[in-house]
C-alpha positions in Angstrom: 17.8 47.7 -3.3 17.7 44.3 -1.6 20.5 43.6 0.9 22.9 41.2 -0.8 26.4 39.7 -0.6 28.7 41.8 -2.9 31.9 39.8 -3.1 33.9 37.1 -1.4 37.6 37.0 -0.6 39.7 33.9 0.2 38.7 32.1 3.3 39.7 33.5 6.6 40.3 31.8 9.9 37.2 31.9 12.2 37.5 33.1 15.7 35.1 31.4 18.0 33.9 33.1 21.2 31.0 30.7 21.9 30.7 29.0 25.2 29.6 25.3 24.6 28.2 22.7 26.9 29.5 19.2 26.8 26.6 18.4 24.4 27.8 21.1 22.0 24.9 23.4 23.0 25.3 27.0 24.0 24.8 27.7 27.7 23.3 31.0 29.0 25.4 33.1 31.3 24.6 36.0 33.5 28.1 37.6 32.6 29.4 36.3 29.2 33.0 36.9 28.4 33.4 39.7 25.8 36.4 41.1 24.1 38.2 44.0 25.8 37.3 46.4 23.1 35.1 49.6 23.3 31.7 49.3 21.8 32.5 51.2 18.7 36.2 50.5 18.2 36.9 48.4 15.1 39.4 45.7 15.5 42.5 45.6 13.2 41.8 42.3 11.6 39.2 41.0 9.2 35.6 40.1 9.0 33.6 37.1 7.9 30.5 39.3 7.2 30.4 43.0 7.1 27.0 44.8 6.9 27.5 48.3 5.5 25.6 51.5 5.3 22.6 50.5 7.3 20.6 52.3 10.1 21.5 50.3 13.2 18.8 49.9 15.8 20.6 48.0 18.5 17.7 46.6 20.5 18.1 48.7 23.6 15.5 51.3 22.7 18.1 53.8 21.6 17.7 55.9 18.5 19.1 54.6 15.1 22.8 55.2 14.2 24.5 54.9 10.8 27.1 52.2 11.5 28.6 49.3 9.8 28.5 45.9 11.6 31.4 43.5 11.5 31.0 39.9 12.3 33.6 37.2 12.8 32.8 33.7 13.6 29.5 33.7 15.7 30.2 37.2 17.3 29.9 40.8 16.5 33.4 42.2 16.6 32.9 45.8 15.3 30.3 48.5 15.1 31.7 51.7 13.5 31.3 54.0 10.5 33.1 53.1 7.4 34.7 49.8 8.2 36.9 48.6 5.4 35.2 46.5 2.9 38.4 45.0 1.6 38.9 43.1 4.8 35.6 41.2 4.6 34.9 37.8 3.1 31.2 38.8 2.5 29.8 42.4 2.3 26.1 42.9 2.7 24.8 46.2 1.4 22.2 47.7 3.8 22.0 51.3 2.6 18.4 52.4 3.2 17.7 49.5 5.4 17.4 48.9 9.2 19.9 46.5 10.8 18.7 45.1 14.1 19.2 42.1 16.5 17.6 38.9 15.4 14.1 38.7 16.9 13.4 36.5 19.9 10.2 34.6 20.0 9.5 33.9 23.7 6.4 31.7 23.0 6.8 29.3 20.1 5.2 25.8 19.4 8.2 24.0 18.1 6.7 20.5 18.1 7.3 19.9 14.3 11.0 20.9 14.6 12.6 17.5 13.8 10.4 17.2 10.7 10.9 20.9 9.8 14.5 21.6 10.9 14.9 24.7 8.7 12.2 26.4 10.7 11.5 28.6 7.7 8.1 30.0 8.9 10.0 31.5 11.8 13.3 32.3 10.2 11.9 34.3 7.4 10.1 36.5 10.0 13.6 37.5 11.3 13.4 35.2 14.3 16.8 33.9 15.3 15.9 32.4 18.7 12.6 30.8 19.6 11.5 29.4 23.0 9.6 26.2 23.0 7.7 24.3 25.7 5.0 26.9 26.3 1.4 26.4 27.9 2.5 23.6 30.1 3.6 21.3 27.1 7.2 20.3 26.5 9.5 17.4 25.8 10.0 15.3 28.9 12.8 14.2 29.7 14.3 17.3 28.1 18.0 16.3 27.8 17.6 13.5 25.1 15.3 15.8 23.1 17.7 18.6 23.1 20.4 16.3 22.1 18.4 15.2 19.1 17.8 18.8 18.2 21.5 19.5 18.3 22.1 16.5 16.0 19.4 17.7 13.6 20.9 21.1 13.4 18.0 23.7 13.6 17.6 26.6 11.3 17.5 29.0 14.2 18.5 29.0 17.9 16.0 27.2 20.2 15.5 27.2 24.0 13.0 25.4 26.1 10.8 25.6 29.1 9.6 22.6 31.1 5.8 22.1 30.9 3.7 21.6 34.0 1.1 19.6 32.1 3.7 17.0 31.0 5.0 16.6 34.5 1.6 16.1 35.9 0.6 13.7 33.3 3.7 11.6 33.9 3.0 11.5 37.7 -0.8 11.7 37.9 -2.1 10.9 34.5 -5.4 12.5 33.9 -6.5 12.4 37.6 -8.6 15.4 38.7 -7.1 15.7 42.2 -4.2 17.2 44.0 -0.9 15.2 44.3 -0.1 13.6 47.6 3.3 14.4 49.3 5.2 11.6 47.5 3.7 12.6 44.1 4.5 16.3 44.6 8.1 15.4 45.5 8.3 13.4 42.2 6.9 16.4 40.3 9.3 18.8 41.9 12.2 16.4 41.0 11.2 16.4 37.4 11.2 20.2 37.4 14.7 20.2 39.0 15.9 17.7 36.5 14.7 19.7 33.6 16.2 22.9 34.9 19.5 21.0 35.3 19.2 19.9 31.7 18.9 23.4 30.3 15.2 24.5 30.8 14.7 28.2 31.2 11.8 27.9 33.5 8.3 26.4 34.1 5.4 26.9 31.9 1.8 26.2 32.8 -1.4 25.8 30.7 -3.9 26.0 33.4 -6.7 26.2 31.0 -5.7 22.8 29.5 -5.7 19.2 30.7 -4.4 18.0 33.0 -3.1 21.3 34.4 -6.5 22.6 34.9 -7.0 20.0 37.7 -4.1 21.6 39.8 -4.4 24.0 42.6 -2.4 27.0 43.3 -0.3 25.3 46.0 0.9 22.7 43.6 1.9 25.2 41.0 3.7 27.4 43.7 5.7 24.4 44.8 6.8 23.6 41.3 7.5 27.3 40.5 9.7 27.5 43.6 11.8 24.6 42.3 12.2 26.4 39.0 13.1 29.6 40.9 15.8 27.8 42.9 17.6 27.3 39.6 17.1 31.0 38.6 14.2 30.1 36.1 11.1 32.0 35.1 7.4 31.2 35.2 5.2 31.6 32.1 1.5 31.2 32.5 -1.3 30.4 30.1 -3.8 31.7 32.5 -6.6 29.4 33.9 -9.2 31.8 32.4 -8.8 34.3 29.6 -12.4 35.1 29.2 -14.9 35.3 32.1 -12.6 34.7 35.1 -9.7 36.6 33.4 -9.1 38.9 36.4 -9.0 35.9 38.6 -6.5 34.2 36.3 -4.2 37.2 36.3 -4.4 37.4 40.1 -3.5 33.6 40.4 -0.4 34.1 38.2 0.8 37.1 40.4 0.1 35.1 43.5 2.3 32.2 42.1 5.0 34.8 41.3 4.9 36.3 44.8 4.9 33.1 46.7 7.5 31.4 44.5 9.6 34.5 44.2 10.0 33.9 40.5 9.8 36.2 37.5 6.5 35.8 35.7 5.3 36.2 32.1 1.5 36.5 31.4 1.8 34.6 28.1 -0.1 35.6 25.0 -2.1 38.1 27.2 -5.6 38.8 26.0 -9.3 39.3 26.9 -11.5 36.7 25.3 -15.1 37.2 24.4 -17.2 40.3 24.0 -18.1 40.4 27.7 -14.5 40.9 28.6 -13.5 43.4 25.8 -11.9 46.4 27.4 -10.8 44.5 30.5 -7.3 44.9 29.5 -7.4 48.2 31.2 -7.9 46.4 34.6 -5.4 43.6 33.9 -2.6 46.1 32.9 -3.4 48.1 36.0 -2.9 44.8 38.0 0.5 44.3 36.4 1.5 47.9 37.3 0.3 47.4 40.9 2.0 44.0 41.2 5.3 45.4 40.0 5.1 48.2 42.5 4.6 45.6 45.1 7.8 43.8 44.1 6.4 41.1 41.8 8.5 40.7 38.7 5.6 40.3 36.2 5.8 40.9 32.4 3.6 40.1 29.4 4.0 38.6 25.9 1.6 39.1 23.1 0.8 38.3 19.4 -0.7 41.1 17.2 -4.0 39.5 16.1 -7.6 39.6 17.1 -8.0 35.7 17.0 -6.6 32.9 19.2 -5.8 29.4 18.3 -6.1 26.1 20.3 -7.7 22.7 20.3 -11.4 22.3 19.8 -11.6 20.6 23.2 -11.2 24.2 24.7 -15.1 24.4 24.2 -15.7 21.3 26.3 -15.9 21.7 30.1 -12.8 20.3 31.7 -14.6 18.1 34.2 -16.1 16.1 31.4 -12.7 15.0 30.3 -11.2 14.0 33.7 -9.6 10.5 33.4 -9.0 10.7 29.7 -10.9 9.7 26.5 -12.5 6.5 27.9 -14.0 8.3 30.8 -15.2 11.1 28.6 -17.0 8.5 26.3 -18.6 6.9 29.5 -20.0 10.2 30.6 -21.5 10.8 27.1 -23.3 7.5 27.5 -25.2 8.8 30.6 -28.0 11.1 29.2 -27.9 13.5 32.2 -24.2 13.9 32.0 -24.3 14.4 28.2 -26.9 17.1 28.7 -24.6 18.8 31.2 -21.6 18.6 28.8 -23.6 20.0 26.0 -24.8 22.9 28.2 -21.2 23.5 29.1 -20.2 23.7 25.4 -23.1 26.1 24.6 -21.9 28.3 27.5 -18.4 28.3 26.0 -19.8 29.1 22.6 -21.8 32.0 23.9 -19.4 33.5 26.4 -15.9 32.3 25.8 -13.9 31.0 22.7 -17.1 30.7 20.6 -17.6 34.4 20.7 -21.3 34.0 20.5 -21.3 33.1 16.8 -20.4 29.7 15.1 -18.7 31.8 12.3 -16.1 32.9 14.8 -14.7 29.4 15.1 -12.6 28.5 12.1 -11.0 25.1 11.8 -7.2 24.9 11.2 -6.4 21.3 11.4 -9.0 18.5 11.2 -7.2 15.1 10.7 -10.4 13.2 10.2 -11.8 15.7 7.4 -9.3 17.9 5.8 -12.1 19.6 3.8 -13.1 21.4 7.1 -9.7 23.2 7.3 -10.2 26.9 6.8 -14.0 26.5 7.2 -16.0 27.6 10.2 -18.3 25.8 12.6 -21.1 27.7 10.9 -19.9 26.3 7.5 -20.0 22.8 8.9 -23.5 23.3 10.3 -24.7 24.6 6.9 -23.1 21.6 5.2 -25.0 19.3 7.6 -28.2 21.4 6.9 -28.4 22.6 10.5 -29.3 26.1 11.7 -26.3 28.0 13.1 -27.3 27.9 16.7 -25.1 27.4 19.7 -27.0 24.2 20.5 -26.2 22.7 17.0 -22.7 24.0 17.3 -22.3 22.0 20.6 -23.5 18.8 18.9 -21.0 19.3 16.2 -18.2 19.9 18.7 -19.1 16.6 20.4 -18.9 14.9 17.0 -15.4 16.4 16.4 -14.2 15.3 19.8 -15.5 11.6 19.3 -13.7 11.6 15.9 -10.4 12.6 17.4 -10.7 16.4 17.9 -8.9 19.1 16.0 -7.7 22.7 16.2 -9.4 25.9 15.5 -8.9 29.7 15.2 -11.2 31.7 17.5 -12.0 35.2 16.3 -12.8 36.5 19.7 -10.5 39.5 20.6 -11.0 43.2 20.3 -8.5 45.3 18.4 -8.5 48.0 21.2 -7.3 45.5 23.7 -4.6 44.3 21.3 -3.4 47.8 20.8 -3.5 48.7 24.6 -1.6 45.6 25.6 1.0 46.0 22.9 2.0 49.5 24.0 2.4 48.6 27.7 6.0 49.0 28.7 6.2 45.5 30.1 4.8 43.8 26.9 7.1 41.7 24.6 6.1 40.4 21.1 5.9 36.6 20.8 4.1 34.5 18.2 2.4 31.6 19.9 2.8 30.2 16.4 3.4 26.6 15.4 6.2 25.8 12.9 4.4 25.6 9.6 5.1 24.8 5.9 3.0 25.7 2.9 0.1 23.3 2.2 0.0 21.8 5.6 -3.2 22.5 7.3 -4.7 26.1 7.8 -2.6 27.7 10.5 -3.1 30.9 12.3 -1.4 33.7 10.3 0.8 34.3 13.4 2.9 31.3 12.3 4.2 33.3 9.3 3.7 37.0 10.2 3.9 38.0 13.8 7.0 40.1 13.8 6.7 41.7 10.4 3.1 42.5 11.2 4.1 44.5 14.2 6.7 46.4 12.1 4.4 47.0 9.1 1.0 47.5 10.6 1.4 48.8 14.1 4.7 50.8 13.6 4.7 52.0 10.0 0.9 52.2 9.3 -0.8 52.9 12.7 2.2 54.7 14.2 1.3 53.0 17.5 5.0 53.0 18.8 8.3 53.9 17.4 10.4 51.5 15.5 13.0 51.5 18.2 10.5 50.6 20.9 9.0 47.7 18.7 12.4 46.3 18.1 13.3 46.5 21.8 10.1 44.5 22.5 11.3 41.8 20.0 14.9 41.7 21.1 16.5 42.9 24.3 13.4 42.6 26.5 12.9 38.8 25.9 16.7 38.3 26.0 16.8 40.0 29.5 13.8 37.9 30.7 15.8 34.8 29.8 19.0 36.3 31.4 20.8 36.1 28.0 22.9 39.2 28.0 24.7 38.3 24.8 21.6 38.1 22.6 18.9 40.6 21.7 21.4 43.4 21.3 23.9 44.6 18.6 27.1 45.4 20.4 30.7 44.2 20.3 31.0 40.7 21.8 27.3 39.8 21.4 26.2 36.8 19.3 25.9 37.5 15.7 22.2 37.2 15.3 21.2 40.1 12.9 18.3 41.0 10.8 18.4 43.5 7.9 14.9 44.7 6.7 13.2 47.5 4.7 11.3 49.6 7.1 9.3 51.0 4.2 8.0 47.6 2.9 8.2 45.1 5.8 4.9 43.5 6.4 3.1 40.3 7.0 1.2 38.6 4.1 -0.3 35.6 5.8 -4.1 36.0 6.3 -6.9 34.0 8.0 -8.1 33.0 4.5 -4.7 32.4 3.0 -2.2 31.7 5.7 0.7 30.1 3.8 2.4 33.3 2.8 5.9 34.4 3.9 6.3 38.1 4.9 7.9 40.8 2.7 10.7 43.2 3.7 12.8 40.8 5.7 15.9 40.7 3.4 18.7 39.2 5.4 18.8 37.0 8.5 22.1 36.0 10.1 22.1 33.3 12.7 25.3 32.8 14.8 27.2 34.7 12.1 25.9 32.7 9.1 23.6 34.1 6.5 20.4 32.1 6.6 18.1 34.4 4.6 19.6 36.3 1.6 17.5 38.6 -0.6 14.3 37.5 1.3 14.9 33.7 0.6 16.2 31.1 2.9 19.7 29.9 2.0 19.0 26.4 3.3 21.9 26.6 5.8 20.9 25.5 9.3 23.1 27.5 11.7 20.9 27.4 14.8 21.9 25.9 18.2 20.2 24.6 21.3 20.6 27.3 24.0 20.6 25.7 27.4 20.0 27.7 30.6 22.7 27.3 33.2 20.9 26.5 36.4 22.2 28.7 39.1 21.0 28.5 42.6 19.5 31.7 44.0 21.1 32.7 47.3 
């Protein structure tokens, strides 16, 4: 039976516990104020929402308990058996269902938020808080953007990192050189400003432009600035294929020198030559932690990556921007070198050694290619499916404006091994999506239900309690949000009710625009945002701002 509202009584007064910034956005706190009530003691007054009869998995990794959950305003106010239904405005029947904290997506591409404010592709997965600004890309300056999101009223809670690539682009453009002292000071100032405006830390995309032109000293200096405000450092590694081990080592070195908590974001081993190397990278994580480096991991549960087609082009070729790239292509010797670099990436990195492994997701200049592969394009052009011909087509794509693609270049055993590591959290790396728009990676619709359905229920790779812990309290703790990611009295009322027997992703690489099944109720800040598996249309999310606090 689907979880549903049973009855509504006359409106009751709402009790607000939230701490709001002057902009009306929630501030993170190390020690939030909580009511002086024991964790299982029901209060004497009424509830706005009462979830009854469910199996509560509270996010801590503890075993399930049969408890009712009472909500008032935006807080959980009771967790106990047999709470009185007649004191609730709305009762949600959860018998035979799991009740858990809302899922926290530590790595989300929220760029279309202002156009898709309901954020349904995330919401219907059970996500109640998503962190934007990953991979070195973020709004800058941050404060005006966060104010615009607050005005828009997002469907779920959102938080942001500040992106290194945006900072570098603002100060150095696309220059392939290190900053001088004055430029580095400006960059540090931008990090400090963003941290003061609510950023939770610094993200880098050292594989991408222009971050790839930075050296470790530059990144350490900026990470130290984020650390000074108790921020975190998330790293899209400089290399995830050949060079992966060096990329992991660099991230750990940055964490050690900057004294900052690290997340190896969307951790993976790209390309057949690197399959199995997660054994080594996970051992590196364990060794680093023993040495005092606070390093963790996030991961999406798929064997394909997603990024721009430019990832196949050597970074040196694009230094200085599009105009310089075109100039280099006009020089035969340089063009030959660029093509050789693309061939190498097709063979040994994101290309996976086969044009059929590169699947277009968004091609603004030719929508008919969306969902098709680089091999399909070669066939259409009556070309043999060789790396050399693929390289020529990649150049064509770049000259027409680029595009995005899904790269089927990961090994399932690495995915499983990384997922079960005790320091791994679940995160989508998904872009907000809506049906009919492009051909997105299925992670945009299915990440969290996929873990619950495929890896927990079907493969029994981990317990349900462990999986939920990786989706809730672990990322909340990484963000120093002690009032989210758990079900306890005084915590924020972000709650998911799902059917553990049916929950599963439905989005696929061939038919991506499909919402999951089994996620029956999602409550955001005490408001029912998904009922009977459908979005209610109510946008109850907030901007969650980090409160910069100097480390002493």
